[in-house]
C-alpha positions in Angstrom: -20.8 -4.6 -8.2 -18.9 -7.8 -7.9 -19.0 -8.9 -4.2 -16.0 -10.7 -2.9 -16.5 -14.1 -1.4 -15.8 -13.9 2.3 -12.8 -15.9 3.5 -13.6 -19.2 5.0 -11.4 -18.4 8.0 -9.3 -15.4 8.8 -6.0 -17.2 8.5 -3.0 -15.6 6.8 -3.0 -18.3 4.1 -6.7 -17.7 3.3 -6.3 -14.0 3.2 -3.3 -14.1 0.9 -5.3 -16.3 -1.5 -8.2 -13.9 -1.4 -6.1 -10.7 -1.9 -6.4 -9.2 -5.3 -5.5 -5.9 -7.1 -8.8 -4.3 -8.1 -8.7 -0.9 -9.8 -12.4 -0.3 -10.5 -14.3 0.4 -7.3 -18.0 0.5 -6.2 -19.1 1.9 -2.9 -18.5 0.2 0.4 -17.6 1.6 3.7 -14.6 1.8 6.1 -16.6 0.9 9.2 -15.3 1.9 12.7 -14.4 -1.8 13.2 -12.3 -1.7 10.0 -10.6 1.5 11.0 -9.8 0.0 14.4 -8.3 -3.1 12.8 -6.3 -0.9 10.4 -5.0 1.1 13.3 -4.0 -2.1 15.0 -2.1 -3.3 11.9 -0.3 0.0 11.6 0.8 -0.2 15.3 1.7 -3.9 15.3 3.6 -4.1 12.0 7.3 -4.8 13.0 10.1 -2.4 12.3 13.8 -2.6 12.8 14.9 -1.7 16.3 11.4 -0.4 17.0 12.0 2.7 14.8 8.8 3.2 12.9 9.5 4.5 9.4 6.0 5.3 8.3 3.1 7.7 8.6 -0.3 6.5 7.4 -3.3 8.7 6.4 -6.8 7.4 6.0 -9.3 9.6 4.2 -13.1 8.9 4.1 -15.2 12.0 4.6 -12.7 14.2 2.7 -11.8 11.8 0.0 -13.6 13.9 -2.7 -11.3 16.8 -1.8 -8.3 14.5 -2.1 -9.4 13.2 -5.6 -9.9 16.7 -6.8 -6.3 17.5 -5.8 -5.0 14.4 -7.5 -6.9 15.3 -10.7 -5.4 18.8 -10.6 -1.9 17.3 -10.2 -2.5 15.0 -13.1 -3.6 17.9 -15.3 -0.5 19.9 -14.2 2.0 17.1 -14.8 0.6 15.2 -17.7 -0.9 15.8 -21.1 -2.3 14.0 -24.2 -3.2 10.3 -24.1 -1.4 9.7 -20.8 -3.4 12.4 -19.0 -6.6 10.9 -20.3 -5.6 7.4 -19.1 -4.7 8.7 -15.6 -8.0 10.7 -15.4 -9.9 7.6 -16.5 -8.3 5.5 -13.8 -9.2 8.2 -11.3 -12.9 7.9 -12.2 -12.7 4.2 -11.4 -11.4 5.0 -7.9 -13.7 7.9 -7.0 -16.8 5.7 -6.1 -14.8 3.8 -3.5 -15.1 4.1 0.3 -11.9 5.9 0.9 -8.2 6.1 0.3 -5.1 5.2 2.4 -1.8 7.0 2.0 1.5 5.4 3.0 4.4 7.8 3.7 8.0 7.0 4.6 9.1 9.0 7.7 12.5 10.1 6.4 13.8 10.6 10.0 13.9 6.9 10.4 16.9 6.2 8.2 19.3 8.6 10.0 18.0 7.3 13.4 18.9 3.8 12.4 22.2 4.9 11.0 23.3 7.0 13.9 21.7 5.3 16.9 22.2 1.7 15.9 25.4 1.9 13.9 23.9 0.7 10.7 25.3 1.6 7.3 23.2 4.0 5.3 22.4 1.2 2.8 21.4 -1.2 5.6 19.2 1.5 7.2 17.6 2.1 3.8 17.0 -1.7 3.3 15.4 -2.1 6.8 13.1 0.9 6.2 11.9 -0.6 2.8 11.3 -4.0 4.4 9.2 -2.4 7.1 7.1 -0.4 4.5 6.5 -3.5 2.5 5.3 -5.4 5.6 3.0 -2.5 6.5 1.4 -2.3 3.0 0.7 -6.1 3.1 -0.7 -5.9 6.7 -3.1 -3.1 5.6 -4.1 -5.0 2.5 -4.9 -8.2 4.4 -7.1 -6.2 6.9 -9.1 -4.8 4.0 -9.3 -8.3 2.5 -10.6 -9.7 5.7 -13.4 -7.1 5.7 -14.4 -7.8 2.2 -12.8 -4.7 0.7 -10.3 -4.4 -2.2 -7.5 -2.1 -3.1 -4.4 -1.7 -5.3 -1.1 0.1 -4.9 -0.8 3.3 -6.9 2.6 5.1 -7.2 1.9 8.7 -8.0 4.4 10.3 -5.7 6.2 12.0 -8.6 2.9 13.7 -9.5 1.2 14.5 -6.3 3.8 14.7 -3.5 4.1 18.5 -3.4 0.3 19.1 -3.5 -0.4 16.7 -0.8 2.4 18.0 1.4 0.5 21.3 1.7 -2.9 19.7 1.8 -2.1 17.2 4.6 0.6 19.3 6.4 3.2 16.6 5.8 6.3 18.5 4.7 8.2 16.8 1.9 11.6 17.2 3.6 10.3 14.8 6.4 7.7 12.6 4.7 7.9 10.9 1.3 4.8 9.5 -0.3 5.3 5.8 -1.0 1.9 4.5 -2.2 -1.8 5.3 -2.5 -4.4 2.6 -1.8 -7.9 3.4 -3.1 -10.3 1.3 -1.1 -13.8 0.1 -1.8 -15.9 -2.8 -2.9 -15.1 -4.3 -6.3 -16.8 -3.2 -9.4 -15.0 -5.7 -11.6 -13.8 -9.2 -11.3 -10.2 -9.9 -10.4 -7.9 -10.5 -13.4 -6.5 -13.9 -13.8 -2.7 -14.0 -13.2 -0.5 -16.8 -14.3 0.5 -19.1 -11.5 4.1 -19.1 -10.3 5.9 -22.4 -10.3 7.0 -23.0 -6.7 10.4 -24.2 -7.8 11.1 -20.8 -9.4 10.9 -19.0 -6.0 11.2 -21.6 -3.3 13.7 -24.3 -2.4 13.0 -26.7 0.5 15.9 -28.7 2.0 18.3 -28.2 -0.9 21.3 -30.6 -0.8 23.9 -28.4 0.9 26.6 -30.9 0.3 26.6 -30.0 -3.4 27.6 -26.4 -2.5 30.6 -27.4 -0.4 34.0 -26.9 -2.0 35.8 -30.1 -2.8 
């Protein structure tokens, strides 16, 4: 087990610097305090016009049942080397403390389109922005509590099985991501730094953009 160094202070900047994608998990626990903070993050994440486009499922005690369903879905939808890779990754997740599932509530887009006069594309964009903020909010709560996770995108393999297992019909709820949660069993991988000038401009000279 490779314990994470606790953030010096629970500021957003510190948490962002601590956040890592870890795919090999040890034990750990989703304590009642962590669950309460996750709930708070789910409720407080902003959404366009107050239309909440998500449904979140947290599994702890029944995570073994969940992983068995995922394994069955992998065996049903994959074969050969790819199946072995996916099953191997699954074994890295099983020892973790739990799993968080993020669903899009498909009723949100037409609500935004019809009730607020948004185009279908704008409604789609607003929903995706909200889901992105939600995933980051959940990730930072886990980081603050010394836990790690990663985003797994298996909707194309497990959506139908989970719809029945969790009573979340596919015509209403679309699986967006799976976040296996636990303590790290491997160090974080080094990632190349991004040059700030590639992604950020501060006070650019707007006069250069004006037509002559």
